Backbone as CSV, one residue per row, in Angstrom:
resi,resn,N_x,N_y,N_z,CA_x,CA_y,CA_z,C_x,C_y,C_z
1,UNK,18.744,-46.843,2.809,17.496,-45.888,2.689,18.252,-44.404,2.658
2,UNK,17.644,-43.016,1.911,17.968,-42.329,1.182,18.906,-41.003,1.988
3,UNK,19.433,-39.994,2.018,19.254,-39.409,3.121,18.474,-38.260,3.497
4,UNK,17.659,-37.757,1.856,16.046,-37.628,2.350,14.801,-38.128,2.249
5,UNK,13.892,-37.311,3.205,12.591,-38.725,3.632,12.553,-38.678,2.566
6,UNK,11.206,-39.825,2.171,11.097,-40.558,1.099,10.036,-39.702,0.400
7,UNK,10.073,-39.823,-0.555,9.042,-38.720,-1.273,7.662,-37.988,-0.981
8,UNK,7.358,-38.895,-0.206,6.388,-38.332,-0.075,6.083,-37.582,0.981
9,UNK,7.426,-37.526,1.722,7.089,-36.973,3.201,8.377,-35.757,2.820
10,UNK,8.716,-35.517,1.334,9.247,-34.138,0.718,8.277,-33.342,1.513
11,UNK,6.936,-33.043,2.431,6.408,-31.750,2.455,5.684,-32.245,4.467
12,UNK,6.559,-32.855,4.356,6.896,-32.921,5.912,7.942,-32.473,6.724
13,UNK,8.026,-31.526,7.412,8.835,-30.764,8.068,10.522,-29.699,6.959
14,UNK,11.186,-29.473,7.426,11.957,-28.612,6.660,13.523,-29.716,6.176
15,UNK,13.426,-29.235,4.531,14.476,-29.932,3.575,15.996,-29.293,4.128
16,UNK,17.161,-29.149,4.861,17.870,-28.203,5.033,19.470,-29.392,4.463
17,UNK,20.607,-28.971,3.707,21.421,-28.606,3.153,22.421,-30.020,4.262
18,UNK,22.599,-31.190,3.972,22.967,-31.831,4.829,24.685,-31.943,5.181
19,UNK,25.927,-31.370,3.907,27.247,-31.074,3.817,27.319,-29.548,3.371
20,UNK,27.947,-28.395,3.800,27.440,-27.263,2.929,28.300,-27.473,1.398
21,UNK,29.726,-29.025,1.919,31.392,-28.620,1.183,30.614,-29.785,0.413
22,UNK,29.667,-30.446,0.182,29.452,-31.857,-1.043,27.989,-31.553,-1.251
23,UNK,27.830,-30.635,-1.800,25.937,-30.759,-1.965,25.956,-31.475,-3.107
24,UNK,24.312,-32.340,-2.614,23.868,-33.577,-4.335,23.479,-31.741,-4.869
25,UNK,22.726,-32.686,-6.106,22.534,-31.249,-7.558,20.677,-31.344,-6.259
26,UNK,19.851,-32.104,-5.622,19.412,-31.715,-5.457,19.436,-30.683,-5.108
27,UNK,19.685,-30.194,-3.181,20.260,-29.504,-2.870,20.543,-28.463,-3.232
28,UNK,21.608,-27.704,-4.699,21.953,-27.497,-5.005,20.751,-26.238,-5.407
29,UNK,19.889,-27.176,-5.939,18.737,-26.097,-6.985,17.958,-26.013,-5.879
30,UNK,18.002,-26.326,-4.555,16.736,-25.753,-3.684,17.032,-24.730,-2.340
31,UNK,18.653,-24.781,-1.681,19.047,-24.544,-0.719,18.835,-22.711,-1.261
32,UNK,17.645,-22.341,-0.144,17.818,-20.335,-0.432,18.804,-20.206,-0.164
33,UNK,19.580,-18.722,-0.846,20.664,-18.736,-0.466,20.702,-17.020,0.005
34,UNK,20.753,-16.073,1.181,20.981,-14.807,2.090,22.282,-14.633,1.039
35,UNK,21.909,-13.051,0.718,22.954,-12.256,0.236,22.740,-11.068,1.358
36,UNK,23.458,-10.323,1.597,23.575,-9.164,3.250,24.866,-8.619,3.395
37,UNK,24.369,-8.064,4.099,26.285,-7.386,4.564,26.403,-8.055,5.740
38,UNK,27.756,-8.513,6.200,28.257,-8.683,7.016,28.051,-7.170,8.281
39,UNK,27.788,-6.688,8.368,27.436,-5.859,9.412,26.387,-4.291,9.154
40,UNK,25.572,-3.152,10.139,24.067,-3.548,9.083,24.206,-1.825,11.296
41,UNK,24.308,-0.865,10.308,23.775,0.548,11.613,21.814,-0.655,12.255
42,UNK,22.516,-0.525,13.322,21.040,-0.854,14.536,19.612,-0.015,13.936
43,UNK,18.395,-0.409,13.388,17.204,0.789,13.000,17.102,0.600,10.978
44,UNK,18.439,0.453,11.073,18.892,1.774,9.444,18.792,0.110,7.972
45,UNK,17.786,1.251,6.988,16.929,-0.126,6.728,18.733,-0.634,5.004
46,UNK,18.872,-1.861,5.309,19.475,-2.334,3.999,18.842,-3.351,3.635
47,UNK,19.498,-3.793,2.567,19.297,-4.765,1.252,19.583,-6.348,2.038
48,UNK,18.760,-7.236,2.090,18.991,-9.079,1.829,17.751,-9.384,0.730
49,UNK,18.909,-10.407,0.240,18.802,-10.533,-1.146,18.704,-11.742,-0.666
50,UNK,17.644,-12.228,-1.274,16.903,-14.165,-0.965,17.206,-15.255,-2.407
51,UNK,17.709,-15.819,-2.879,17.910,-16.279,-4.514,17.874,-18.073,-4.944
52,UNK,16.761,-18.344,-5.188,17.426,-19.839,-4.911,17.691,-20.509,-6.665
53,UNK,18.955,-21.088,-6.269,19.034,-22.137,-7.815,20.712,-21.681,-8.047
54,UNK,20.819,-20.699,-6.864,22.705,-19.781,-7.236,23.415,-21.001,-7.210
55,UNK,23.097,-21.797,-6.667,24.811,-22.892,-7.687,24.064,-23.985,-8.681
56,UNK,23.013,-24.145,-8.891,22.668,-24.279,-9.879,21.026,-24.338,-10.248
57,UNK,21.055,-24.278,-10.660,19.469,-23.638,-11.764,18.762,-23.948,-11.374
58,UNK,17.484,-24.400,-10.603,16.004,-24.348,-10.078,15.565,-25.023,-11.449
59,UNK,14.240,-25.825,-11.893,13.507,-25.830,-13.195,12.085,-24.663,-12.690
60,UNK,12.134,-23.688,-13.980,10.970,-24.004,-13.791,10.076,-22.701,-14.813
61,UNK,9.131,-24.532,-14.380,7.882,-25.074,-15.975,6.642,-24.656,-14.930
62,UNK,5.208,-25.454,-15.256,4.834,-24.721,-14.818,4.489,-26.741,-13.782
63,UNK,5.013,-27.750,-14.504,5.226,-29.072,-13.256,5.751,-28.474,-12.389
64,UNK,7.074,-27.508,-12.315,8.161,-28.065,-11.057,8.889,-25.932,-11.073
65,UNK,8.142,-25.433,-10.268,8.574,-24.360,-9.637,8.912,-23.832,-8.930
66,UNK,9.421,-22.661,-8.171,9.390,-22.717,-6.804,8.407,-21.352,-6.703
67,UNK,7.798,-21.912,-5.177,6.787,-20.374,-4.767,6.626,-20.269,-4.246
68,UNK,7.586,-19.485,-3.323,8.140,-18.173,-2.904,8.975,-18.466,-1.950
69,UNK,9.209,-17.773,-1.314,10.577,-17.429,-0.697,10.127,-16.555,0.530
70,UNK,10.713,-16.653,1.847,10.625,-15.986,2.462,11.555,-15.096,3.629
71,UNK,11.710,-14.546,3.982,13.156,-14.244,4.526,13.185,-13.498,5.917
72,UNK,13.603,-13.932,7.606,13.470,-13.641,8.588,14.866,-13.175,9.283
73,UNK,13.927,-12.863,10.192,15.549,-12.698,11.371,15.140,-13.497,12.898
74,UNK,15.991,-14.083,13.114,15.214,-15.075,14.208,14.463,-16.070,13.797
75,UNK,12.525,-15.792,14.804,11.400,-17.065,13.636,10.226,-15.506,13.716
76,UNK,10.981,-13.953,13.267,10.171,-12.915,12.883,10.758,-12.862,11.348
77,UNK,9.387,-13.411,10.796,8.866,-12.952,9.534,9.024,-11.654,9.123
78,UNK,10.371,-11.014,8.457,11.223,-9.942,7.924,9.846,-9.912,6.327
79,UNK,9.906,-10.972,5.543,9.214,-10.861,3.671,8.541,-12.377,3.988
80,UNK,7.983,-11.713,2.156,7.689,-13.102,1.370,7.525,-12.299,0.036
81,UNK,8.372,-13.103,-0.422,8.032,-12.969,-2.221,7.045,-14.210,-2.830
82,UNK,6.278,-14.318,-3.788,5.757,-15.620,-4.614,6.179,-15.317,-5.986
83,UNK,6.278,-16.126,-6.730,6.146,-16.697,-7.607,5.281,-17.671,-9.149
84,UNK,5.300,-17.193,-9.899,4.055,-17.364,-10.401,5.955,-18.912,-11.597
85,UNK,5.315,-19.577,-11.961,6.144,-20.548,-13.621,6.231,-19.695,-15.038
86,UNK,7.521,-19.864,-15.202,7.318,-19.299,-17.032,8.066,-18.130,-16.652
87,UNK,7.378,-17.113,-15.345,7.461,-15.596,-15.959,7.928,-15.840,-15.138
88,UNK,8.807,-15.050,-14.003,9.281,-14.739,-12.857,10.074,-15.958,-12.473
89,UNK,11.144,-15.440,-11.059,12.973,-15.822,-11.358,12.837,-16.100,-9.481
90,UNK,13.385,-17.068,-9.195,13.416,-17.107,-7.905,14.141,-16.391,-7.103
91,UNK,14.709,-14.668,-7.340,14.915,-14.517,-6.637,14.670,-13.129,-5.981
92,UNK,14.338,-12.662,-4.549,14.029,-11.571,-3.813,15.062,-10.832,-3.201
93,UNK,14.479,-9.936,-3.594,15.714,-8.612,-2.099,14.605,-7.802,-1.723
94,UNK,14.498,-7.861,-0.079,13.826,-7.529,0.635,15.138,-5.768,1.541
95,UNK,14.591,-4.522,1.519,14.915,-4.408,2.078,13.596,-3.836,3.673
96,UNK,15.580,-4.466,4.395,14.843,-4.411,6.377,15.923,-4.373,6.851
97,UNK,15.041,-4.253,7.989,15.655,-3.088,9.546,15.823,-4.715,10.720
98,UNK,17.426,-3.144,11.160,17.291,-4.751,12.364,17.684,-4.089,13.496
99,UNK,17.295,-4.354,14.750,17.570,-3.601,16.358,17.830,-4.229,16.685
100,UNK,18.218,-6.210,16.183,19.271,-6.345,17.554,19.261,-7.322,16.489
101,UNK,21.056,-8.487,16.974,22.061,-9.484,16.274,20.871,-10.543,15.847
102,UNK,19.543,-10.638,14.971,18.766,-11.457,15.350,19.304,-12.128,13.725
103,UNK,19.321,-13.178,13.747,20.575,-14.555,12.383,19.362,-14.525,11.382
104,UNK,19.564,-14.524,9.872,18.551,-13.909,8.907,18.736,-15.529,8.259
105,UNK,18.045,-16.096,8.227,16.619,-17.330,7.912,16.082,-17.160,6.719
106,UNK,16.714,-17.941,5.094,15.656,-18.472,4.523,15.163,-19.452,4.415
107,UNK,13.914,-19.878,4.050,12.767,-20.604,3.633,12.377,-20.259,2.170
108,UNK,12.089,-21.263,1.617,11.675,-21.708,0.375,10.295,-22.664,0.098
109,UNK,9.365,-22.773,-0.929,9.193,-24.343,-0.811,8.987,-24.117,-2.649
110,UNK,9.020,-25.389,-2.661,8.855,-26.081,-4.533,8.059,-26.607,-4.228
111,UNK,7.091,-26.549,-5.290,5.727,-27.029,-5.522,6.549,-29.126,-5.578
112,UNK,7.427,-29.441,-6.069,7.747,-30.833,-6.292,8.351,-31.740,-4.919
113,UNK,9.334,-30.347,-4.835,9.918,-30.352,-3.435,10.364,-30.959,-1.931
114,UNK,8.713,-29.202,-1.988,8.954,-29.033,-0.843,9.379,-27.872,-0.295
115,UNK,9.758,-27.543,1.750,10.482,-26.681,1.833,11.582,-26.778,2.163
116,UNK,11.970,-25.668,1.794,14.135,-25.642,1.481,14.381,-24.642,3.105
117,UNK,15.224,-25.161,3.923,15.605,-23.603,5.299,17.657,-23.300,4.293
118,UNK,18.069,-22.478,5.140,19.025,-21.865,4.777,19.242,-21.120,5.900
119,UNK,20.800,-20.849,6.565,21.211,-20.046,7.480,21.023,-20.765,8.947
120,UNK,21.827,-20.364,9.888,21.358,-18.605,10.077,22.622,-18.381,9.426
121,UNK,21.372,-16.898,9.174,23.578,-15.507,8.789,22.877,-15.168,9.752
122,UNK,24.757,-15.076,10.623,24.715,-13.848,11.508,25.269,-12.400,11.101
123,UNK,24.197,-11.484,11.547,24.879,-9.847,10.896,25.383,-9.266,12.668
124,UNK,26.262,-8.472,12.040,26.344,-7.747,13.444,25.190,-6.588,13.363
125,UNK,24.732,-5.859,14.525,23.981,-4.917,14.381,24.644,-3.807,15.093
126,UNK,24.784,-2.525,15.159,25.965,-1.949,16.221,25.159,-0.902,15.777
């Protein structure tokens, strides 16, 4: 059996990278990558970017595309960006603020391969 859920099960649960040092092509195309400072000042705005396809370009056709990305601090939704096929690229920069050392988590949804998540990315709040 594949390390992934059966194709019909891709939409149940959240897909994640199994081995970050040896990602499959499916994982490279789907894992959302968070770029953010390692340290921020409490309550001050900073930018965090979520990008899908950073390791390997994801298709962007009517039949296969990234529908949205979300950025969380722990379980708190900080922002969501929605995309359309052929006219947008699955990358979004959010201006956010943290008051506590919540880890950042990114989620994305591919219309064919379901929900994917990455993180947590620890950011020190001073």
